[in-house]
C-alpha positions as CSV (number, residue, x, y, z in Angstrom):
1,M,0.1,-0.1,-0.2
2,G,3.4,2.5,-0.2
3,N,2.8,5.7,2.2
4,D,-0.9,5.5,1.3
5,A,-4.1,4.9,3.3
6,Q,-6.9,3.1,2.1
7,G,-10.2,3.3,3.6
8,K,-12.0,0.8,6.0
9,S,-12.3,-3.1,4.8
10,N,-15.3,-4.5,3.9
11,G,-15.4,-6.7,7.2
12,S,-16.8,-5.6,10.5
13,V,-14.2,-5.4,13.4
14,R,-14.7,-5.8,17.3
15,L,-13.7,-2.9,19.3
16,R,-13.1,-2.2,23.2
17,S,-13.0,1.3,24.5
18,T,-12.9,2.7,28.3
19,Y,-13.7,5.9,29.3
20,E,-10.5,6.9,31.5
21,K,-11.8,9.9,32.7
22,S,-15.7,11.1,32.3
23,A,-17.1,13.8,34.6
24,A,-19.4,16.8,34.2
25,T,-20.9,19.4,36.1
26,A,-24.4,21.1,35.6
27,T,-26.2,24.0,37.6
28,S,-29.7,25.9,37.3
29,D,-31.2,28.6,39.1
30,T,-34.2,26.3,40.2
31,F,-33.8,22.5,41.2
32,D,-33.8,20.4,37.9
33,P,-33.3,16.5,38.0
34,E,-32.1,16.4,34.7
35,A,-29.3,18.7,35.6
36,L,-28.0,16.0,38.4
37,S,-28.9,13.6,36.0
38,L,-26.3,14.8,33.5
39,E,-23.6,14.9,36.2
40,E,-24.3,11.2,37.3
41,Q,-24.5,9.8,33.8
42,Y,-21.1,10.9,33.1
43,R,-19.9,10.1,36.4
44,A,-21.2,6.5,35.8
45,L,-19.1,5.8,32.8
46,E,-15.7,6.9,34.4
47,G,-13.3,3.7,34.7
48,K,-16.0,1.6,32.5
49,S,-15.0,-0.5,29.5
50,F,-17.7,-1.7,26.6
51,E,-17.0,-3.7,23.3
52,F,-19.0,-2.7,20.4
53,T,-18.7,-3.8,16.3
54,L,-17.9,-1.1,14.0
55,D,-18.8,-2.3,10.2
56,A,-17.6,-1.1,6.7
57,A,-19.9,2.1,6.8
58,G,-18.9,3.3,10.0
59,Q,-22.0,2.0,12.0
60,V,-21.7,1.0,15.4
61,T,-23.8,-2.1,16.4
62,D,-23.9,-4.5,19.3
63,I,-22.9,-3.0,22.4
64,K,-21.7,-4.8,25.6
65,S,-20.9,-3.2,28.6
66,L,-18.1,-5.2,30.7
67,E,-19.8,-3.2,34.2
68,G,-23.0,-3.8,33.8
69,I,-24.1,-0.6,31.8
70,G,-27.4,-1.7,30.5
71,E,-28.5,-0.7,27.2
72,K,-31.6,1.7,28.5
73,D,-29.3,3.0,31.1
74,R,-29.2,6.9,30.5
75,S,-25.1,6.3,30.2
76,A,-25.5,4.3,27.3
77,D,-26.6,7.2,25.5
78,A,-23.5,9.2,26.1
79,L,-21.7,6.2,25.0
80,R,-23.5,6.0,21.3
81,V,-23.1,9.9,20.8
82,W,-19.5,9.6,21.5
83,L,-19.3,6.5,19.3
84,K,-20.9,8.4,16.4
85,Q,-18.3,10.9,16.5
86,I,-15.1,8.4,17.2
87,S,-16.6,6.5,14.0
88,N,-17.0,10.0,11.9
89,V,-13.3,11.4,12.5
90,S,-11.2,8.7,13.0
91,G,-11.4,7.0,9.4
92,V,-10.2,8.6,6.0
93,P,-11.6,9.8,3.0
94,P,-12.5,7.2,0.3
95,G,-10.0,7.0,-2.2
96,G,-7.1,6.9,0.3
97,V,-4.9,10.1,1.2
98,E,-1.1,10.9,1.4
99,V,1.4,11.2,4.6
100,G,0.7,15.5,5.1
101,Q,-2.8,15.6,3.5
102,N,-5.7,17.2,5.2
103,W,-9.4,17.1,5.1
104,T,-12.3,18.1,7.3
105,T,-15.7,15.9,8.8
106,Q,-18.5,17.1,10.2
107,Q,-20.7,15.3,12.8
108,P,-24.4,16.8,14.2
109,V,-25.1,16.7,17.6
110,A,-28.4,14.7,18.6
111,S,-30.8,15.8,21.2
112,A,-28.9,19.0,22.2
113,P,-31.1,21.8,23.7
114,L,-29.7,24.1,21.1
115,A,-30.2,23.3,17.6
116,G,-27.7,23.4,14.7
117,L,-24.7,22.2,17.0
118,M,-21.9,20.1,14.9
119,W,-18.8,18.7,15.8
120,E,-15.9,19.6,13.1
121,G,-13.1,17.8,12.8
122,R,-9.8,18.8,11.0
123,S,-7.6,15.7,10.5
124,T,-4.0,15.3,9.2
125,Y,-2.4,12.4,8.0
126,T,0.8,13.0,10.0
127,R,2.9,9.9,9.7
128,N,3.3,5.8,9.1
129,E,4.5,4.0,12.2
130,P,4.3,0.7,13.9
131,C,0.4,-0.2,15.1
132,Q,0.2,0.8,18.6
133,P,-2.9,0.0,20.9
134,A,-4.3,2.6,23.4
135,N,-2.6,2.3,26.8
136,K,-5.2,-0.1,28.3
137,A,-8.0,-0.7,25.9
138,G,-6.1,-2.9,23.7
139,D,-3.8,-5.7,23.1
140,A,-0.2,-5.2,21.9
141,N,-0.3,-8.3,20.1
142,V,-3.2,-7.8,18.0
143,M,-1.1,-6.1,15.1
144,A,2.1,-7.2,16.0
145,G,4.5,-6.2,13.1
146,E,1.9,-4.2,11.2
147,M,2.5,-0.8,10.0
148,C,-0.2,1.9,10.4
149,A,-1.3,5.3,9.6
150,V,-1.4,7.9,11.9
151,I,-4.1,10.4,11.9
152,L,-4.2,13.7,14.3
153,A,-7.6,15.2,14.6
154,K,-8.6,18.5,16.0
155,L,-12.0,18.6,17.1
156,T,-14.3,22.0,17.6
157,L,-17.9,22.0,18.5
158,T,-19.7,25.1,17.0
159,R,-23.7,26.1,16.0
160,L,-24.7,26.6,12.6
161,K,-26.4,29.8,11.8
162,P,-25.3,31.7,14.6
163,G,-28.2,34.6,15.1
164,H,-31.3,32.2,14.2
165,D,-33.8,30.9,16.9
166,P,-31.6,27.7,18.4
167,T,-34.9,26.1,19.9
168,P,-35.1,22.0,18.5
169,D,-38.2,21.1,17.1
170,S,-38.8,19.1,20.4
171,Y,-38.7,21.8,22.4
172,R,-41.0,24.2,20.0
173,K,-43.4,21.4,20.5
174,L,-43.8,21.7,23.8
175,G,-44.3,25.7,23.9
176,L,-40.5,26.3,25.3
177,R,-37.6,28.3,23.5
178,T,-34.0,27.5,24.6
179,A,-31.0,30.5,23.7
180,G,-27.4,30.7,24.7
181,T,-23.9,29.1,23.9
182,W,-22.6,25.4,23.6
183,S,-18.8,25.2,22.8
184,G,-16.3,22.7,23.1
185,E,-12.7,21.3,21.9
186,G,-10.9,18.0,21.6
187,E,-8.5,15.9,20.0
188,S,-8.1,12.4,18.9
189,L,-5.2,10.2,17.8
190,S,-6.2,7.4,15.7
191,Y,-3.8,4.1,14.2
192,I,-5.2,3.0,11.3
193,S,-3.8,-0.5,9.5
194,L,-2.3,0.2,6.0
195,R,-2.4,-3.5,5.3
196,T,-6.1,-4.0,6.1
197,G,-7.5,-0.2,6.2
198,R,-9.1,-0.9,9.5
199,L,-8.8,1.1,12.8
200,V,-6.2,-0.1,15.3
201,S,-6.6,2.1,18.1
202,V,-8.2,5.8,19.2
203,T,-7.0,8.0,22.0
204,Q,-9.2,11.4,22.6
205,T,-9.6,14.1,24.8
206,S,-12.4,16.6,24.9
207,R,-14.3,19.4,26.9
208,E,-17.4,20.9,26.6
209,E,-19.0,24.1,28.0
210,M,-22.6,25.2,28.2
211,N,-24.4,28.6,29.2
212,Y,-28.4,28.4,27.9
213,T,-31.5,29.3,29.2
214,V,-35.3,27.7,28.8
215,T,-38.2,29.8,28.7
216,T,-42.1,29.1,27.8
217,D,-43.3,31.1,24.5
218,A,-45.1,34.0,26.8
219,G,-41.8,33.9,28.4
220,E,-43.3,33.4,31.9
221,N,-40.8,31.2,33.0
222,R,-37.1,30.9,32.7
223,V,-34.2,28.5,34.1
224,S,-30.9,28.8,33.3
225,Y,-28.4,26.3,32.9
226,Q,-24.4,25.9,33.0
227,G,-22.4,23.3,33.1
228,S,-18.8,21.6,31.6
229,V,-17.9,18.1,30.2
230,Q,-14.8,16.7,30.5
231,S,-13.3,13.1,29.1
232,H,-10.5,11.1,27.9
233,S,-11.2,7.6,26.5
234,E,-9.3,5.2,24.6
235,L,-10.4,2.5,22.2
236,A,-8.3,-0.6,20.8
237,L,-9.3,-3.6,18.5
238,L,-9.7,-6.8,19.9
239,S,-8.4,-10.1,19.0
240,S,-11.0,-12.6,18.5
241,T,-9.9,-14.5,21.8
242,Q,-9.9,-11.5,23.4
243,S,-13.3,-10.3,23.2
244,T,-15.7,-11.0,26.1
245,T,-19.7,-10.7,25.9
246,K,-21.0,-10.1,29.5
247,N,-24.7,-9.9,30.3
C-alpha cells in the first residue's frame, strides 16, 4: 500500500473502549433533576469499558458493557453519541490519502437543547509507524509487525447559523424556547492499519462548556443552565480470543 492509507475494509471489526476520565458539572437557578442526571450519567462512565462492532460503513452495533451499563441506562446514550463522533473522525476519505494530507469532517449533535450544533474535525495524516494499541484498552499482540497510518484530528464544537433561533423542534412542540451558547474542543489520535484499512486504536480528549436558558413561549418562566463535560477515552481493536461478552 506504500505511503497511502486506504479506507475501511469490507469486514466489521470488534473494538473495546475505556473511559479513563468522564466528568460533568451542571447547575441551574432552580432545582432540576435533569441537571443532576447529566452529572450522574457521566460519572457512571468513568473507568468503565465496553465492546462494540464497527462495520465498514462506520455504523456502531452490538454494544456490550463489561461493567453492567445496560442498553436502557442513560449512560449508554452518552456512549452512543461519542461512538458516532469517533467513527466519523477516525477514518479516512474514500479513495485514500497521502502523508501530509488534510481533510475535514462534520458530525451533528443530536438531542441537544440548542439546535444546529456540529462537531467539526480537521484531520491530518501525519506519518506511518508501527501500529500501537491505546494505552490500556487494547492487545499489543493484535497488530504485531503491522504498520499504521497515524491520523491526528482537532475537534471543534460549533453552532450553525449563529443569530438564528436555536430552539430544537422537540422543545418548540412543548411550547418552549431555548437560547445561549454551547462550545467544545478536543483532539484524537488514530492508528489505521496500512494493510487492512482497519481502525487499530484511538485516544481522545474533549471538553464542552454550556450556558443556556429555557423559557416558555410567553416568557413567563425562565430556567438558566451552566455546565461542563470533560472526558479522556481510549479505544482499541480486539483479537477474536480477547473479545468478551457479559450479560
